[in-house]
mmCIF file of the N, C-alpha and C atoms, coordinates in Angstrom:
data_MODEL
# 
_entry.id   MODEL 
# 
loop_
_atom_site.group_PDB 
_atom_site.id 
_atom_site.type_symbol 
_atom_site.label_atom_id 
_atom_site.label_alt_id 
_atom_site.label_comp_id 
_atom_site.label_asym_id 
_atom_site.label_entity_id 
_atom_site.label_seq_id 
_atom_site.pdbx_PDB_ins_code 
_atom_site.Cartn_x 
_atom_site.Cartn_y 
_atom_site.Cartn_z 
_atom_site.occupancy 
_atom_site.B_iso_or_equiv 
_atom_site.pdbx_formal_charge 
_atom_site.auth_seq_id 
_atom_site.auth_comp_id 
_atom_site.auth_asym_id 
_atom_site.auth_atom_id 
_atom_site.pdbx_PDB_model_num 
ATOM 1   N N  . MET A 1 1  ? 101.783 108.254 57.418 1.00 0.00 ? 1  MET A N  1 
ATOM 2   C CA . MET A 1 1  ? 101.639 109.419 58.240 1.00 0.00 ? 1  MET A CA 1 
ATOM 3   C C  . MET A 1 1  ? 102.785 110.289 57.939 1.00 0.00 ? 1  MET A C  1 
ATOM 4   N N  . LYS A 1 2  ? 102.534 111.495 58.355 1.00 0.00 ? 2  LYS A N  1 
ATOM 5   C CA . LYS A 1 2  ? 103.800 112.291 58.388 1.00 0.00 ? 2  LYS A CA 1 
ATOM 6   C C  . LYS A 1 2  ? 104.489 112.781 59.592 1.00 0.00 ? 2  LYS A C  1 
ATOM 7   N N  . LEU A 1 3  ? 106.133 112.775 59.342 1.00 0.00 ? 3  LEU A N  1 
ATOM 8   C CA . LEU A 1 3  ? 106.817 113.118 60.420 1.00 0.00 ? 3  LEU A CA 1 
ATOM 9   C C  . LEU A 1 3  ? 106.340 113.797 61.596 1.00 0.00 ? 3  LEU A C  1 
ATOM 10  N N  . SER A 1 4  ? 105.900 114.795 61.016 1.00 0.00 ? 4  SER A N  1 
ATOM 11  C CA . SER A 1 4  ? 105.286 115.872 62.180 1.00 0.00 ? 4  SER A CA 1 
ATOM 12  C C  . SER A 1 4  ? 104.019 115.376 62.782 1.00 0.00 ? 4  SER A C  1 
ATOM 13  N N  . GLU A 1 5  ? 103.663 114.121 62.725 1.00 0.00 ? 5  GLU A N  1 
ATOM 14  C CA . GLU A 1 5  ? 102.315 113.877 63.310 1.00 0.00 ? 5  GLU A CA 1 
ATOM 15  C C  . GLU A 1 5  ? 102.888 112.505 64.226 1.00 0.00 ? 5  GLU A C  1 
ATOM 16  N N  . LEU A 1 6  ? 104.172 112.219 64.150 1.00 0.00 ? 6  LEU A N  1 
ATOM 17  C CA . LEU A 1 6  ? 104.517 110.968 64.603 1.00 0.00 ? 6  LEU A CA 1 
ATOM 18  C C  . LEU A 1 6  ? 104.850 110.973 66.226 1.00 0.00 ? 6  LEU A C  1 
ATOM 19  N N  . PRO A 1 7  ? 104.254 110.200 67.066 1.00 0.00 ? 7  PRO A N  1 
ATOM 20  C CA . PRO A 1 7  ? 104.545 110.576 68.610 1.00 0.00 ? 7  PRO A CA 1 
ATOM 21  C C  . PRO A 1 7  ? 105.867 110.516 68.740 1.00 0.00 ? 7  PRO A C  1 
ATOM 22  N N  . HIS A 1 8  ? 106.294 111.069 69.981 1.00 0.00 ? 8  HIS A N  1 
ATOM 23  C CA . HIS A 1 8  ? 107.781 111.368 70.345 1.00 0.00 ? 8  HIS A CA 1 
ATOM 24  C C  . HIS A 1 8  ? 108.399 109.881 70.761 1.00 0.00 ? 8  HIS A C  1 
ATOM 25  N N  . ARG A 1 9  ? 109.575 109.521 70.369 1.00 0.00 ? 9  ARG A N  1 
ATOM 26  C CA . ARG A 1 9  ? 109.976 108.208 70.758 1.00 0.00 ? 9  ARG A CA 1 
ATOM 27  C C  . ARG A 1 9  ? 109.203 106.935 70.230 1.00 0.00 ? 9  ARG A C  1 
ATOM 28  N N  . THR A 1 10 ? 108.976 107.339 69.259 1.00 0.00 ? 10 THR A N  1 
ATOM 29  C CA . THR A 1 10 ? 108.411 106.053 68.490 1.00 0.00 ? 10 THR A CA 1 
ATOM 30  C C  . THR A 1 10 ? 108.944 105.740 67.114 1.00 0.00 ? 10 THR A C  1 
ATOM 31  N N  . ALA A 1 11 ? 109.678 104.741 67.019 1.00 0.00 ? 11 ALA A N  1 
ATOM 32  C CA . ALA A 1 11 ? 110.475 104.299 65.551 1.00 0.00 ? 11 ALA A CA 1 
ATOM 33  C C  . ALA A 1 11 ? 109.594 104.179 64.742 1.00 0.00 ? 11 ALA A C  1 
ATOM 34  N N  . ALA A 1 12 ? 110.101 104.573 63.320 1.00 0.00 ? 12 ALA A N  1 
ATOM 35  C CA . ALA A 1 12 ? 109.398 104.712 62.080 1.00 0.00 ? 12 ALA A CA 1 
ATOM 36  C C  . ALA A 1 12 ? 110.406 104.802 60.940 1.00 0.00 ? 12 ALA A C  1 
ATOM 37  N N  . THR A 1 13 ? 109.796 104.254 60.157 1.00 0.00 ? 13 THR A N  1 
ATOM 38  C CA . THR A 1 13 ? 110.822 104.252 58.764 1.00 0.00 ? 13 THR A CA 1 
ATOM 39  C C  . THR A 1 13 ? 110.324 105.174 57.521 1.00 0.00 ? 13 THR A C  1 
ATOM 40  N N  . VAL A 1 14 ? 111.391 106.198 56.994 1.00 0.00 ? 14 VAL A N  1 
ATOM 41  C CA . VAL A 1 14 ? 110.951 107.013 56.253 1.00 0.00 ? 14 VAL A CA 1 
ATOM 42  C C  . VAL A 1 14 ? 110.628 106.371 54.969 1.00 0.00 ? 14 VAL A C  1 
ATOM 43  N N  . GLU A 1 15 ? 109.620 106.847 54.337 1.00 0.00 ? 15 GLU A N  1 
ATOM 44  C CA . GLU A 1 15 ? 108.785 106.114 53.226 1.00 0.00 ? 15 GLU A CA 1 
ATOM 45  C C  . GLU A 1 15 ? 109.436 107.239 51.796 1.00 0.00 ? 15 GLU A C  1 
ATOM 46  N N  . SER A 1 16 ? 109.195 108.545 52.109 1.00 0.00 ? 16 SER A N  1 
ATOM 47  C CA . SER A 1 16 ? 109.576 109.303 51.048 1.00 0.00 ? 16 SER A CA 1 
ATOM 48  C C  . SER A 1 16 ? 109.472 110.664 51.361 1.00 0.00 ? 16 SER A C  1 
ATOM 49  N N  . VAL A 1 17 ? 110.154 111.922 50.777 1.00 0.00 ? 17 VAL A N  1 
ATOM 50  C CA . VAL A 1 17 ? 109.788 113.085 50.990 1.00 0.00 ? 17 VAL A CA 1 
ATOM 51  C C  . VAL A 1 17 ? 109.045 113.666 49.660 1.00 0.00 ? 17 VAL A C  1 
ATOM 52  N N  . ASP A 1 18 ? 108.047 114.353 50.336 1.00 0.00 ? 18 ASP A N  1 
ATOM 53  C CA . ASP A 1 18 ? 106.974 114.964 49.150 1.00 0.00 ? 18 ASP A CA 1 
ATOM 54  C C  . ASP A 1 18 ? 107.703 116.254 49.051 1.00 0.00 ? 18 ASP A C  1 
ATOM 55  N N  . ASP A 1 19 ? 107.824 116.500 47.454 1.00 0.00 ? 19 ASP A N  1 
ATOM 56  C CA . ASP A 1 19 ? 107.976 117.786 46.898 1.00 0.00 ? 19 ASP A CA 1 
ATOM 57  C C  . ASP A 1 19 ? 106.912 118.469 46.627 1.00 0.00 ? 19 ASP A C  1 
ATOM 58  N N  . GLN A 1 20 ? 106.923 120.079 47.192 1.00 0.00 ? 20 GLN A N  1 
ATOM 59  C CA . GLN A 1 20 ? 105.813 120.743 46.988 1.00 0.00 ? 20 GLN A CA 1 
ATOM 60  C C  . GLN A 1 20 ? 105.708 121.801 45.803 1.00 0.00 ? 20 GLN A C  1 
ATOM 61  N N  . ALA A 1 21 ? 106.938 121.543 45.125 1.00 0.00 ? 21 ALA A N  1 
ATOM 62  C CA . ALA A 1 21 ? 107.084 122.353 43.574 1.00 0.00 ? 21 ALA A CA 1 
ATOM 63  C C  . ALA A 1 21 ? 107.892 121.478 43.123 1.00 0.00 ? 21 ALA A C  1 
ATOM 64  N N  . PRO A 1 22 ? 108.122 121.930 41.768 1.00 0.00 ? 22 PRO A N  1 
ATOM 65  C CA . PRO A 1 22 ? 109.123 121.343 40.997 1.00 0.00 ? 22 PRO A CA 1 
ATOM 66  C C  . PRO A 1 22 ? 110.440 121.764 41.499 1.00 0.00 ? 22 PRO A C  1 
ATOM 67  N N  . ASN A 1 23 ? 111.481 120.993 41.488 1.00 0.00 ? 23 ASN A N  1 
ATOM 68  C CA . ASN A 1 23 ? 112.685 121.267 41.915 1.00 0.00 ? 23 ASN A CA 1 
ATOM 69  C C  . ASN A 1 23 ? 112.740 122.041 43.228 1.00 0.00 ? 23 ASN A C  1 
ATOM 70  N N  . ASP A 1 24 ? 111.957 121.358 44.352 1.00 0.00 ? 24 ASP A N  1 
ATOM 71  C CA . ASP A 1 24 ? 111.794 121.705 45.890 1.00 0.00 ? 24 ASP A CA 1 
ATOM 72  C C  . ASP A 1 24 ? 113.114 121.630 46.519 1.00 0.00 ? 24 ASP A C  1 
ATOM 73  N N  . ALA A 1 25 ? 113.700 122.844 46.671 1.00 0.00 ? 25 ALA A N  1 
ATOM 74  C CA . ALA A 1 25 ? 114.863 123.024 47.577 1.00 0.00 ? 25 ALA A CA 1 
ATOM 75  C C  . ALA A 1 25 ? 114.992 122.342 48.960 1.00 0.00 ? 25 ALA A C  1 
ATOM 76  N N  . ILE A 1 26 ? 113.712 122.650 49.719 1.00 0.00 ? 26 ILE A N  1 
ATOM 77  C CA . ILE A 1 26 ? 113.709 122.129 51.006 1.00 0.00 ? 26 ILE A CA 1 
ATOM 78  C C  . ILE A 1 26 ? 113.654 120.602 51.092 1.00 0.00 ? 26 ILE A C  1 
ATOM 79  N N  . ALA A 1 27 ? 112.804 119.924 50.019 1.00 0.00 ? 27 ALA A N  1 
ATOM 80  C CA . ALA A 1 27 ? 112.808 118.311 49.936 1.00 0.00 ? 27 ALA A CA 1 
ATOM 81  C C  . ALA A 1 27 ? 113.929 117.977 49.644 1.00 0.00 ? 27 ALA A C  1 
ATOM 82  N N  . ARG A 1 28 ? 114.625 118.510 48.251 1.00 0.00 ? 28 ARG A N  1 
ATOM 83  C CA . ARG A 1 28 ? 115.854 117.865 48.138 1.00 0.00 ? 28 ARG A CA 1 
ATOM 84  C C  . ARG A 1 28 ? 117.081 118.150 49.305 1.00 0.00 ? 28 ARG A C  1 
ATOM 85  N N  . ARG A 1 29 ? 117.002 118.994 50.148 1.00 0.00 ? 29 ARG A N  1 
ATOM 86  C CA . ARG A 1 29 ? 117.921 119.222 51.380 1.00 0.00 ? 29 ARG A CA 1 
ATOM 87  C C  . ARG A 1 29 ? 117.452 118.156 52.254 1.00 0.00 ? 29 ARG A C  1 
ATOM 88  N N  . LEU A 1 30 ? 116.402 117.807 52.257 1.00 0.00 ? 30 LEU A N  1 
ATOM 89  C CA . LEU A 1 30 ? 116.026 116.743 53.506 1.00 0.00 ? 30 LEU A CA 1 
ATOM 90  C C  . LEU A 1 30 ? 116.645 115.425 53.009 1.00 0.00 ? 30 LEU A C  1 
ATOM 91  N N  . ARG A 1 31 ? 116.242 114.956 51.673 1.00 0.00 ? 31 ARG A N  1 
ATOM 92  C CA . ARG A 1 31 ? 116.829 113.944 51.183 1.00 0.00 ? 31 ARG A CA 1 
ATOM 93  C C  . ARG A 1 31 ? 118.449 113.877 51.324 1.00 0.00 ? 31 ARG A C  1 
ATOM 94  N N  . GLU A 1 32 ? 119.349 115.273 51.053 1.00 0.00 ? 32 GLU A N  1 
ATOM 95  C CA . GLU A 1 32 ? 120.620 115.199 51.101 1.00 0.00 ? 32 GLU A CA 1 
ATOM 96  C C  . GLU A 1 32 ? 120.966 114.656 52.614 1.00 0.00 ? 32 GLU A C  1 
ATOM 97  N N  . LEU A 1 33 ? 120.405 115.210 53.500 1.00 0.00 ? 33 LEU A N  1 
ATOM 98  C CA . LEU A 1 33 ? 120.651 114.990 55.030 1.00 0.00 ? 33 LEU A CA 1 
ATOM 99  C C  . LEU A 1 33 ? 120.186 113.726 55.626 1.00 0.00 ? 33 LEU A C  1 
ATOM 100 N N  . GLY A 1 34 ? 119.941 112.510 54.773 1.00 0.00 ? 34 GLY A N  1 
ATOM 101 C CA . GLY A 1 34 ? 119.451 111.515 54.953 1.00 0.00 ? 34 GLY A CA 1 
ATOM 102 C C  . GLY A 1 34 ? 117.985 111.026 55.197 1.00 0.00 ? 34 GLY A C  1 
ATOM 103 N N  . PHE A 1 35 ? 117.303 111.742 54.845 1.00 0.00 ? 35 PHE A N  1 
ATOM 104 C CA . PHE A 1 35 ? 115.787 111.555 54.849 1.00 0.00 ? 35 PHE A CA 1 
ATOM 105 C C  . PHE A 1 35 ? 115.340 110.776 53.647 1.00 0.00 ? 35 PHE A C  1 
ATOM 106 N N  . VAL A 1 36 ? 115.624 109.693 53.423 1.00 0.00 ? 36 VAL A N  1 
ATOM 107 C CA . VAL A 1 36 ? 115.710 108.552 52.315 1.00 0.00 ? 36 VAL A CA 1 
ATOM 108 C C  . VAL A 1 36 ? 114.703 107.600 52.499 1.00 0.00 ? 36 VAL A C  1 
ATOM 109 N N  . SER A 1 37 ? 114.097 106.689 51.680 1.00 0.00 ? 37 SER A N  1 
ATOM 110 C CA . SER A 1 37 ? 113.224 105.693 51.935 1.00 0.00 ? 37 SER A CA 1 
ATOM 111 C C  . SER A 1 37 ? 114.118 104.594 52.673 1.00 0.00 ? 37 SER A C  1 
ATOM 112 N N  . GLY A 1 38 ? 113.527 103.771 53.587 1.00 0.00 ? 38 GLY A N  1 
ATOM 113 C CA . GLY A 1 38 ? 114.362 102.701 54.624 1.00 0.00 ? 38 GLY A CA 1 
ATOM 114 C C  . GLY A 1 38 ? 114.940 103.103 55.633 1.00 0.00 ? 38 GLY A C  1 
ATOM 115 N N  . GLU A 1 39 ? 115.259 104.440 55.935 1.00 0.00 ? 39 GLU A N  1 
ATOM 116 C CA . GLU A 1 39 ? 116.086 105.148 56.986 1.00 0.00 ? 39 GLU A CA 1 
ATOM 117 C C  . GLU A 1 39 ? 115.003 105.081 57.916 1.00 0.00 ? 39 GLU A C  1 
ATOM 118 N N  . ARG A 1 40 ? 115.854 104.728 59.506 1.00 0.00 ? 40 ARG A N  1 
ATOM 119 C CA . ARG A 1 40 ? 114.782 104.668 60.754 1.00 0.00 ? 40 ARG A CA 1 
ATOM 120 C C  . ARG A 1 40 ? 114.920 106.193 60.983 1.00 0.00 ? 40 ARG A C  1 
ATOM 121 N N  . VAL A 1 41 ? 114.037 106.541 61.764 1.00 0.00 ? 41 VAL A N  1 
ATOM 122 C CA . VAL A 1 41 ? 113.638 107.874 62.297 1.00 0.00 ? 41 VAL A CA 1 
ATOM 123 C C  . VAL A 1 41 ? 113.034 107.945 63.258 1.00 0.00 ? 41 VAL A C  1 
ATOM 124 N N  . GLU A 1 42 ? 113.067 108.873 64.308 1.00 0.00 ? 42 GLU A N  1 
ATOM 125 C CA . GLU A 1 42 ? 112.366 109.266 65.585 1.00 0.00 ? 42 GLU A CA 1 
ATOM 126 C C  . GLU A 1 42 ? 112.264 110.511 65.747 1.00 0.00 ? 42 GLU A C  1 
ATOM 127 N N  . VAL A 1 43 ? 111.117 111.067 66.373 1.00 0.00 ? 43 VAL A N  1 
ATOM 128 C CA . VAL A 1 43 ? 111.129 112.472 66.971 1.00 0.00 ? 43 VAL A CA 1 
ATOM 129 C C  . VAL A 1 43 ? 111.424 112.119 68.439 1.00 0.00 ? 43 VAL A C  1 
ATOM 130 N N  . MET A 1 44 ? 112.424 112.902 68.875 1.00 0.00 ? 44 MET A N  1 
ATOM 131 C CA . MET A 1 44 ? 113.053 112.722 70.362 1.00 0.00 ? 44 MET A CA 1 
ATOM 132 C C  . MET A 1 44 ? 112.332 113.911 71.306 1.00 0.00 ? 44 MET A C  1 
ATOM 133 N N  . ALA A 1 45 ? 112.079 115.094 70.773 1.00 0.00 ? 45 ALA A N  1 
ATOM 134 C CA . ALA A 1 45 ? 111.372 116.006 71.557 1.00 0.00 ? 45 ALA A CA 1 
ATOM 135 C C  . ALA A 1 45 ? 110.715 117.249 70.574 1.00 0.00 ? 45 ALA A C  1 
ATOM 136 N N  . ALA A 1 46 ? 110.189 118.313 71.419 1.00 0.00 ? 46 ALA A N  1 
ATOM 137 C CA . ALA A 1 46 ? 109.710 119.300 70.424 1.00 0.00 ? 46 ALA A CA 1 
ATOM 138 C C  . ALA A 1 46 ? 110.055 120.630 71.518 1.00 0.00 ? 46 ALA A C  1 
ATOM 139 N N  . GLY A 1 47 ? 110.011 121.391 70.710 1.00 0.00 ? 47 GLY A N  1 
ATOM 140 C CA . GLY A 1 47 ? 110.104 122.690 71.462 1.00 0.00 ? 47 GLY A CA 1 
ATOM 141 C C  . GLY A 1 47 ? 109.171 123.182 72.398 1.00 0.00 ? 47 GLY A C  1 
ATOM 142 N N  . PRO A 1 48 ? 109.530 124.439 73.222 1.00 0.00 ? 48 PRO A N  1 
ATOM 143 C CA . PRO A 1 48 ? 108.506 125.005 74.065 1.00 0.00 ? 48 PRO A CA 1 
ATOM 144 C C  . PRO A 1 48 ? 107.326 125.786 73.547 1.00 0.00 ? 48 PRO A C  1 
ATOM 145 N N  . VAL A 1 49 ? 107.654 126.361 72.715 1.00 0.00 ? 49 VAL A N  1 
ATOM 146 C CA . VAL A 1 49 ? 106.804 127.484 71.851 1.00 0.00 ? 49 VAL A CA 1 
ATOM 147 C C  . VAL A 1 49 ? 106.195 126.503 70.493 1.00 0.00 ? 49 VAL A C  1 
ATOM 148 N N  . ALA A 1 50 ? 104.629 126.283 70.884 1.00 0.00 ? 50 ALA A N  1 
ATOM 149 C CA . ALA A 1 50 ? 103.928 125.778 69.775 1.00 0.00 ? 50 ALA A CA 1 
ATOM 150 C C  . ALA A 1 50 ? 104.421 124.657 69.334 1.00 0.00 ? 50 ALA A C  1 
ATOM 151 N N  . ALA A 1 51 ? 105.209 123.893 70.208 1.00 0.00 ? 51 ALA A N  1 
ATOM 152 C CA . ALA A 1 51 ? 105.955 122.285 69.758 1.00 0.00 ? 51 ALA A CA 1 
ATOM 153 C C  . ALA A 1 51 ? 106.859 122.553 68.581 1.00 0.00 ? 51 ALA A C  1 
ATOM 154 N N  . GLU A 1 52 ? 107.383 123.983 68.565 1.00 0.00 ? 52 GLU A N  1 
ATOM 155 C CA . GLU A 1 52 ? 108.604 123.938 67.372 1.00 0.00 ? 52 GLU A CA 1 
ATOM 156 C C  . GLU A 1 52 ? 109.803 124.453 67.886 1.00 0.00 ? 52 GLU A C  1 
ATOM 157 N N  . PRO A 1 53 ? 110.916 123.998 67.281 1.00 0.00 ? 53 PRO A N  1 
ATOM 158 C CA . PRO A 1 53 ? 110.896 122.939 66.273 1.00 0.00 ? 53 PRO A CA 1 
ATOM 159 C C  . PRO A 1 53 ? 110.970 121.524 66.932 1.00 0.00 ? 53 PRO A C  1 
ATOM 160 N N  . LEU A 1 54 ? 110.760 120.699 65.898 1.00 0.00 ? 54 LEU A N  1 
ATOM 161 C CA . LEU A 1 54 ? 111.025 119.049 66.468 1.00 0.00 ? 54 LEU A CA 1 
ATOM 162 C C  . LEU A 1 54 ? 112.588 118.672 66.256 1.00 0.00 ? 54 LEU A C  1 
ATOM 163 N N  . LEU A 1 55 ? 112.974 117.978 67.116 1.00 0.00 ? 55 LEU A N  1 
ATOM 164 C CA . LEU A 1 55 ? 114.199 117.307 67.336 1.00 0.00 ? 55 LEU A CA 1 
ATOM 165 C C  . LEU A 1 55 ? 113.894 115.911 66.887 1.00 0.00 ? 55 LEU A C  1 
ATOM 166 N N  . VAL A 1 56 ? 114.713 115.750 65.830 1.00 0.00 ? 56 VAL A N  1 
ATOM 167 C CA . VAL A 1 56 ? 114.372 114.685 65.110 1.00 0.00 ? 56 VAL A CA 1 
ATOM 168 C C  . VAL A 1 56 ? 115.798 113.965 64.948 1.00 0.00 ? 56 VAL A C  1 
ATOM 169 N N  . GLN A 1 57 ? 115.859 112.354 65.126 1.00 0.00 ? 57 GLN A N  1 
ATOM 170 C CA . GLN A 1 57 ? 117.011 111.757 64.778 1.00 0.00 ? 57 GLN A CA 1 
ATOM 171 C C  . GLN A 1 57 ? 116.868 110.845 63.813 1.00 0.00 ? 57 GLN A C  1 
ATOM 172 N N  . ILE A 1 58 ? 118.011 110.583 62.916 1.00 0.00 ? 58 ILE A N  1 
ATOM 173 C CA . ILE A 1 58 ? 118.152 109.734 61.702 1.00 0.00 ? 58 ILE A CA 1 
ATOM 174 C C  . ILE A 1 58 ? 119.104 109.254 61.985 1.00 0.00 ? 58 ILE A C  1 
ATOM 175 N N  . GLY A 1 59 ? 119.079 107.942 61.916 1.00 0.00 ? 59 GLY A N  1 
ATOM 176 C CA . GLY A 1 59 ? 120.634 107.588 62.287 1.00 0.00 ? 59 GLY A CA 1 
ATOM 177 C C  . GLY A 1 59 ? 121.256 107.586 63.415 1.00 0.00 ? 59 GLY A C  1 
ATOM 178 N N  . PHE A 1 60 ? 122.417 108.276 63.674 1.00 0.00 ? 60 PHE A N  1 
ATOM 179 C CA . PHE A 1 60 ? 123.030 108.535 64.674 1.00 0.00 ? 60 PHE A CA 1 
ATOM 180 C C  . PHE A 1 60 ? 123.089 110.464 64.538 1.00 0.00 ? 60 PHE A C  1 
ATOM 181 N N  . THR A 1 61 ? 122.597 110.871 63.748 1.00 0.00 ? 61 THR A N  1 
ATOM 182 C CA . THR A 1 61 ? 122.430 112.549 63.587 1.00 0.00 ? 61 THR A CA 1 
ATOM 183 C C  . THR A 1 61 ? 121.231 113.249 63.959 1.00 0.00 ? 61 THR A C  1 
ATOM 184 N N  . ARG A 1 62 ? 121.107 113.844 64.866 1.00 0.00 ? 62 ARG A N  1 
ATOM 185 C CA . ARG A 1 62 ? 119.836 114.753 65.055 1.00 0.00 ? 62 ARG A CA 1 
ATOM 186 C C  . ARG A 1 62 ? 119.720 116.189 64.529 1.00 0.00 ? 62 ARG A C  1 
ATOM 187 N N  . PHE A 1 63 ? 118.425 116.349 64.243 1.00 0.00 ? 63 PHE A N  1 
ATOM 188 C CA . PHE A 1 63 ? 118.446 117.694 63.308 1.00 0.00 ? 63 PHE A CA 1 
ATOM 189 C C  . PHE A 1 63 ? 117.133 118.264 64.197 1.00 0.00 ? 63 PHE A C  1 
ATOM 190 N N  . ALA A 1 64 ? 117.196 119.759 64.103 1.00 0.00 ? 64 ALA A N  1 
ATOM 191 C CA . ALA A 1 64 ? 116.008 120.553 64.420 1.00 0.00 ? 64 ALA A CA 1 
ATOM 192 C C  . ALA A 1 64 ? 115.023 120.940 63.123 1.00 0.00 ? 64 ALA A C  1 
ATOM 193 N N  . LEU A 1 65 ? 113.950 120.293 62.835 1.00 0.00 ? 65 LEU A N  1 
ATOM 194 C CA . LEU A 1 65 ? 113.315 120.626 61.843 1.00 0.00 ? 65 LEU A CA 1 
ATOM 195 C C  . LEU A 1 65 ? 111.964 121.396 62.390 1.00 0.00 ? 65 LEU A C  1 
ATOM 196 N N  . ARG A 1 66 ? 111.459 122.376 61.604 1.00 0.00 ? 66 ARG A N  1 
ATOM 197 C CA . ARG A 1 66 ? 110.182 122.899 61.672 1.00 0.00 ? 66 ARG A CA 1 
ATOM 198 C C  . ARG A 1 66 ? 109.187 121.968 61.237 1.00 0.00 ? 66 ARG A C  1 
ATOM 199 N N  . ARG A 1 67 ? 107.978 122.136 61.999 1.00 0.00 ? 67 ARG A N  1 
ATOM 200 C CA . ARG A 1 67 ? 106.824 121.251 61.737 1.00 0.00 ? 67 ARG A CA 1 
ATOM 201 C C  . ARG A 1 67 ? 106.446 121.232 60.153 1.00 0.00 ? 67 ARG A C  1 
ATOM 202 N N  . SER A 1 68 ? 106.551 122.418 59.529 1.00 0.00 ? 68 SER A N  1 
ATOM 203 C CA . SER A 1 68 ? 106.365 122.417 58.109 1.00 0.00 ? 68 SER A CA 1 
ATOM 204 C C  . SER A 1 68 ? 107.304 121.283 57.128 1.00 0.00 ? 68 SER A C  1 
ATOM 205 N N  . GLU A 1 69 ? 108.479 121.570 57.846 1.00 0.00 ? 69 GLU A N  1 
ATOM 206 C CA . GLU A 1 69 ? 109.543 120.396 56.813 1.00 0.00 ? 69 GLU A CA 1 
ATOM 207 C C  . GLU A 1 69 ? 109.248 119.332 57.221 1.00 0.00 ? 69 GLU A C  1 
ATOM 208 N N  . ALA A 1 70 ? 108.856 119.051 58.473 1.00 0.00 ? 70 ALA A N  1 
ATOM 209 C CA . ALA A 1 70 ? 108.648 117.664 58.926 1.00 0.00 ? 70 ALA A CA 1 
ATOM 210 C C  . ALA A 1 70 ? 107.430 117.074 58.300 1.00 0.00 ? 70 ALA A C  1 
ATOM 211 N N  . ALA A 1 71 ? 106.534 117.889 58.093 1.00 0.00 ? 71 ALA A N  1 
ATOM 212 C CA . ALA A 1 71 ? 105.258 117.240 57.302 1.00 0.00 ? 71 ALA A CA 1 
ATOM 213 C C  . ALA A 1 71 ? 105.616 116.930 55.971 1.00 0.00 ? 71 ALA A C  1 
ATOM 214 N N  . ARG A 1 72 ? 106.719 117.038 55.273 1.00 0.00 ? 72 ARG A N  1 
ATOM 215 C CA . ARG A 1 72 ? 107.391 116.739 54.059 1.00 0.00 ? 72 ARG A CA 1 
ATOM 216 C C  . ARG A 1 72 ? 107.662 115.207 53.923 1.00 0.00 ? 72 ARG A C  1 
ATOM 217 N N  . VAL A 1 73 ? 107.608 114.808 55.168 1.00 0.00 ? 73 VAL A N  1 
ATOM 218 C CA . VAL A 1 73 ? 108.424 113.288 55.284 1.00 0.00 ? 73 VAL A CA 1 
ATOM 219 C C  . VAL A 1 73 ? 107.234 112.586 55.439 1.00 0.00 ? 73 VAL A C  1 
ATOM 220 N N  . ARG A 1 74 ? 107.016 111.493 54.841 1.00 0.00 ? 74 ARG A N  1 
ATOM 221 C CA . ARG A 1 74 ? 106.169 110.312 55.124 1.00 0.00 ? 74 ARG A CA 1 
ATOM 222 C C  . ARG A 1 74 ? 107.026 109.407 55.494 1.00 0.00 ? 74 ARG A C  1 
ATOM 223 N N  . VAL A 1 75 ? 106.460 108.766 56.639 1.00 0.00 ? 75 VAL A N  1 
ATOM 224 C CA . VAL A 1 75 ? 107.095 107.559 57.398 1.00 0.00 ? 75 VAL A CA 1 
ATOM 225 C C  . VAL A 1 75 ? 105.720 106.458 57.704 1.00 0.00 ? 75 VAL A C  1 
ATOM 226 N N  . ARG A 1 76 ? 106.472 105.408 58.193 1.00 0.00 ? 76 ARG A N  1 
ATOM 227 C CA . ARG A 1 76 ? 105.575 103.998 58.413 1.00 0.00 ? 76 ARG A CA 1 
ATOM 228 C C  . ARG A 1 76 ? 106.238 103.697 59.863 1.00 0.00 ? 76 ARG A C  1 
ATOM 229 N N  . THR A 1 77 ? 105.340 103.320 60.772 1.00 0.00 ? 77 THR A N  1 
ATOM 230 C CA . THR A 1 77 ? 105.776 102.876 61.979 1.00 0.00 ? 77 THR A CA 1 
ATOM 231 C C  . THR A 1 77 ? 105.826 101.446 61.876 1.00 0.00 ? 77 THR A C  1 
ATOM 232 N N  . GLU A 1 78 ? 106.089 100.621 62.947 1.00 0.00 ? 78 GLU A N  1 
ATOM 233 C CA . GLU A 1 78 ? 106.288 99.242  63.053 1.00 0.00 ? 78 GLU A CA 1 
ATOM 234 C C  . GLU A 1 78 ? 105.005 98.706  62.924 1.00 0.00 ? 78 GLU A C  1 
ATOM 235 N N  . VAL A 1 79 ? 103.914 99.476  63.482 1.00 0.00 ? 79 VAL A N  1 
ATOM 236 C CA . VAL A 1 79 ? 102.385 98.803  63.656 1.00 0.00 ? 79 VAL A CA 1 
ATOM 237 C C  . VAL A 1 79 ? 102.002 99.176  62.327 1.00 0.00 ? 79 VAL A C  1 
ATOM 238 N N  . GLU A 1 80 ? 102.333 99.862  61.437 1.00 0.00 ? 80 GLU A N  1 
ATOM 239 C CA . GLU A 1 80 ? 101.784 100.211 60.236 1.00 0.00 ? 80 GLU A CA 1 
ATOM 240 C C  . GLU A 1 80 ? 102.059 98.851  59.312 1.00 0.00 ? 80 GLU A C  1 
ATOM 241 N N  . ALA A 1 81 ? 103.348 98.573  59.497 1.00 0.00 ? 81 ALA A N  1 
ATOM 242 C CA . ALA A 1 81 ? 103.874 97.893  58.507 1.00 0.00 ? 81 ALA A CA 1 
ATOM 243 C C  . ALA A 1 81 ? 103.289 96.392  58.414 1.00 0.00 ? 81 ALA A C  1 
# 
């Protein structure tokens, strides 16, 4: 499932970050921020307008991501494992 589809307050594990083009700057930046395979991630909240941005916690750090950015991150929940 994609991170943008993950229900709020549901723990998941990052599987991968999808590149949409060769040398994708956004995907590379997400990996630099810690969205790498095996990391625990959770969607904490969503913004008031069109549920954007998403407040995402990875480790002890929180980030605000657009839904389009979160859709690049593939995750696996405990139930799927």
